N, C-alpha and C positions, 0 to 999 in steps of 0.2 A: 257329622250331624249330631245334634243333641238328642232330639226325639227320634227314635228309630222305628217304632211300630205302635199301633193301637189295635187292641182287640175289642170287638163288640160281643158281649155275652148276652145274646138275645134269649137264651134259654132261661135267663133270670128276669126277663121283662115282667112287670107286675100286672099289666093290663094291655093286651094287644088290640083292644078296641079303642084305646085312648091315644091321642097324639102325645109324644112322637113314636110311641111303641107300636102304633098301628102301621107305620110306614114299612112297606115291603122291602125297600132298599136297605133298611137297618136290620130287618129280620133275616135277610139273605146274604149279608156281608159279614164275614167273620173277622178279617184283619185288613188293615191298611198299612202299607210300608211308607216310611218317610226317609227316603235315601237320597234326596237332593236338597239343596239349600232352599229351594222354593217349591212349595206344593200348592196347587190351586184346586179349589172346589168349584165346579160349575153345574148349573142345572136350573130348571124353572123354579119360580116361587112355590114354596110349599113342599119341595122335595126333601128337605131336611138338612141341607148343607150348612146353613147358619146355625141350626140347632146343634148339629154335631160339632161344629167349630167351637161354639161356646162351651159345650160339654167337655171337649178336649182341653180347653184352657183351664177349666175348673179342675179337671182330673190332674193336670200338670201343676197345680198349686198356684195358679196365677189369679190374682185378685181382679174382679170385674166391678168397675164402678156402676152403680145402679141409679137410674133416674129417681129424683125425689118423689115424684108423683107416681104412685103404684096402685091406685084404687082401680078395681075392675068390677064391672057389672056381672061378668061371667068368669069363673075361675076354673083352672084345670090343675089339680094337685100334682099331675105327672109332668107338667110342661117343662120344668127345669131339673128333672131328676135323671136324665139320661147319663150323666157323668157317673152315677152310682153303678152303672152296668158296663163301664169301660175299664180297660187295664192298659197302661202304657209301659213301653220298654225304652229305657234310656241307654245311651252309649256309655257315658261315664258318670251317670247320676244327674239329678235335676239341676236346672239352671234357672236364673230369674228371667223375667220377660214381661210382656204386657199384652192386653187384649184391647183392640180398637173396635168400637162401633159408633156410628154417628150420634145416636142418642146419648150413649155413655160419654162421648167426648164433650158434648155441650154441658153436661153436668160437671165433668171434670174441670173444664175451663173456668166455670163460675167459682168452683171451690178454690182453684189455684189463684184466682184473682183475690179472693178473700184472704188467703194465706199471705200473698205478696204485699198486702197492705202493711203488715208488720215485719215482713222479711222479703224485701224486694229482690235480693240476690237469688231467690228461688226461681225467678224467671230466667236466669242464666242457663238453667238446666234445659229450658225449652226454647232457646233461641235468643233470649235477652230482652224480648218485648212482650207486652201484654198480649195474650192470645185473643181476648175478646175485642180489642181495638183494631184488629186486622180483619180483612174479609174472611169468610169461612174457609175458602180455599187456601188463602195465605196462612191462616192459623194452622190448618192441617199440615201443610208442607213445613212450617216452622217446627211443629211438633215431631213430624216424621224425621226430618233432617237431624234433629238433636237426639231424639230417643234411639234411633236405630244405629247410631255410631257405637253403641255399647253392646257388650256381649249379652246375648239373650235369645229367647224363643219368642217369636212375635206372631200373634194371631190377629188378623184383620178381617172384619166383616164388611164387605162392599165399600172399601175406602174410596172408590171412584165417585160416590154419590154426589159430592159437592165440588168435584174437580172438573175443569174444562179438559177437553182432549189433549191440549198441549201440556197441561199440568199432570195429566195421567202419564204422559210420556216421561215427565220429570220424575214422577214417583216410580215408574218402571225402572228407570236407570238408577235411581237411588237404591232400590231393592236389589237389583243385580249387582251393584257395586259393593254393598255392604255384605250380602251373602257370599260374594266372591272372596272377601277377605277372610272368610272362615269363622267369623265371630257372631254371625247372626243367621238364624234360621227362620223362615217365614212360612206360615200356613194361611192362605187367603181364600175367602169365599168371595166370588166376584161374578158380575155380568159383563165385565169389560173385556172386549177382544184385544184392547191395547195391553192390559196387564197380562193377559194370557199369552202374549207373544214372547214372554221371557224365554230365552234359549235355555235348554236343558231342564226346564221346570217339568214336574210331573203334574198333569191335569187329570183330576178325577171327575168323572161324569156321574151325576146323581139321577139322570133321567130314565134309567132302565131299572130292571128288577134288582140289580146289584150295582154297587159302586165299583166302577171299572176305569182304568186309565184310558185316555183318548188322545190322539194326536191333535195338535192345534188346528190344522186345516180340516179336521173332521168334526170339530165342534159346531153345534148349531149356530153359535154366535158368529163365528168366522164366516160361515156360509151365508147367513142372513145379511150381515153387513156388506159382504162382497157383492151379493146379488143386488142389494138395495142401491149401493153406490154405482153399480154398473148401469142399472135402470130402475129408478124408484117407481115408475108409473104402475107396474102390476100390483104394487103393494098399497096403492092409494085408492080408497073407495070414495067415489063422488057422492 
């Protein structure tokens, strides 16, 4: 593994009444181990999994593409400051990598298209075709398939958002294959029980007072999907 551990220094949080420093799960978790090629964050919306994922990426020195439109009617000065209160431990020093988020990806594809106007071979690095002329799901898989062949540490925030179930299976197998080669490590925040099915992956649950590992069959996602597929009627309100 490249990234071995992350420590959360909650004693240095500047304002425990403001998000994300108000989250109990961040205040009561001291360290997270990353001792497998694939680590998954699961939990309901608002539990902090995506916030921690982004903070980890920044703490690891990975650039995050930001959307061009950033005007806000309400601002939180602490919203993106969690990384200042993390410390990461490497195996043999930092490695390059990337951060994926759906909004960030849309911004990135537009920029890549502009660059390719004058340097079309740049597209070869991402599958050889323009990403914006493909469907959203196709462009994602073209990017994933090309990028993750290279040595690195990869953070993904809900990559399943624009993917069909079958394509999620394709992404699952891609991640398993590339991590198995030993050159790629993945940390993924997800709601997808398909991606969570990765063998030997560590799944961290954010729904309790602390971030703790959980078995696949014990996740709420697995139980809900299994129950729904068995009999959807109890979940449907007329």
